[in-house]
C-alpha positions, 0 to 999 in steps of 0.5 A: 514807619508800623510794621506790616505783614508780609504780603500773601503770595501770588498764588495765596491771592489767585486761589482767593479771587478763584473762590470768590468767582467760583461762588457758593461762598460769600466774601464772609466765608472765603475771608474767615476760612482764609484768614484775610479781611473781606476788604483785602479780598475784595481789593484782590478782586478789583486788582485781578479784574483789572489785570484781565482787562475788565477794570481800568487801573494799573496792572500789577505789572505795572505797580511793580515797575512803579514801585521799583522806579520810585526806589530806584528815584529815591536811591539816585537822589539820594546819591546826587544829594551826597555828591553835591554835598561831597563837591561843596566840601572840596571846594572849600579845600 
C-alpha cells in the first residue's frame, strides 16, 4: 500500500471551512495559506454541509462508524478463517 499523509485534525478542517464560509478569501487563497489543496478544501466544505444536514450523504460520525465496522468485519472474517483451518487440521488427527 502507498503511504498517505496523516489526516488534518478536525479543528484544522473546521477552521478551514470557517474561513471559506466567512468569505473575503477565495478557495485558492485559503488553500495556499493552509497548505491544503483546493480539492481537499472543497471536500471538507461538502462534508460540513452534510454534517449540518444541508446536503445528502453520510455524516462524519456515520463515516467513522462505517470505517470501524468494516475493520471489525475484516478481523472477524480472518478469525473465522483461522478457526476453520484449525478445525480442518485437527479433524485429520
